C-alpha positions, 0 to 999 in steps of 0.5 A: 647915186639915189638915196632914200632918206628923211629930213630928220634922219640923224643917219641920212644927214651923216651921209648927206654930209659926206656926199657933199664934202666929196662932191658926189651928185645925188638925189634924195627921195624923202620918206614921210616917216610919220606916215609909215612910208618906210614900212610900205612893201615897196620900201621893205623890199629895198631895206627889210629893216624899214630904216633910212638911209638906203643908197643906190649906186648904179645898178647894184643892190642898195647899201644900208646902215650909215657907217657902211655907207660912209665907209663905202663912199670912202673906199670908192670915191674920190674927193676929201678923205674922211678917215686918217690914213694912219691906223691908230688915227683911223681906228680912234676916228672910227671909235668916236663915230661908233659911240654915237652911231652904234651906242647912242643914236639907236636908243632914241630912234622913233621905233624904240620910243614908240615901243616903250610907250605902246608895249610898256605903257610908258607915259610920254614924260618918262619916254622923254627921260629915257631919251634924254638919258641916252643923249647925255650918256653919249655926250658925256663919253664924247666929252671925256675922251675928246677933252683928255685924249691925244688925237683931238684937234680942230675936229675930233681927229686932228684938224681934218673932218672925218666920220667921227665928226659927221656923227658927232654933228648929227648927235648935237643937232638933236640936242636942239630938237630934243631940249637936251642941256649942253653946257657940260659939253664945251669940247663937243660944242666947240667941234660941233659948231666948227663942223656946222659952219662948213658949207657941205654941212649947211647944205645938208642940215636937217632943217634945210631939207624938204619936209622940215618944219619951217623956222 
């Protein structure tokens, strides 16, 4: 498989984790998002949205959108299962994943931040307030659900890694990048730290990818 991604892309991070957990061999081609590689004609022909990841599996057309790619990998690839088989547990894992991937992450991506500053003359600090509100809103929902709902175990859904954990950890890593206060979310922290200790996640971590800043 071949994937277009970027070291800091939370969506590409999720897909890297899934492929590592399933033992899938892949090549990742890193786009320089700061230089605008995602808006060049060659890549727009792959994904008109100008966003990563974009995954090629064989000769077929590219797959885009991280949750759709995760579902595709789950349905077509062997290895560890990343969604429960029981329908309600499966639905809950997907619901938790969507809190991050559908309702939280889209609010703080670079194109939104840039639009707010360039089109509404929003000062950088006000933009960062908007960004922090997106993070904290998502974290509050996750903490409330994970700390009160039946189904939470070692991971978001029981004691096995699922798509929900891949999404949760992609959000959690961003809290460090953007300086988000995390003390109010102990259940999210516990699960995130458990996920981050997995070898497949260590290898997929944004800071271990080409182009990432040296720490």
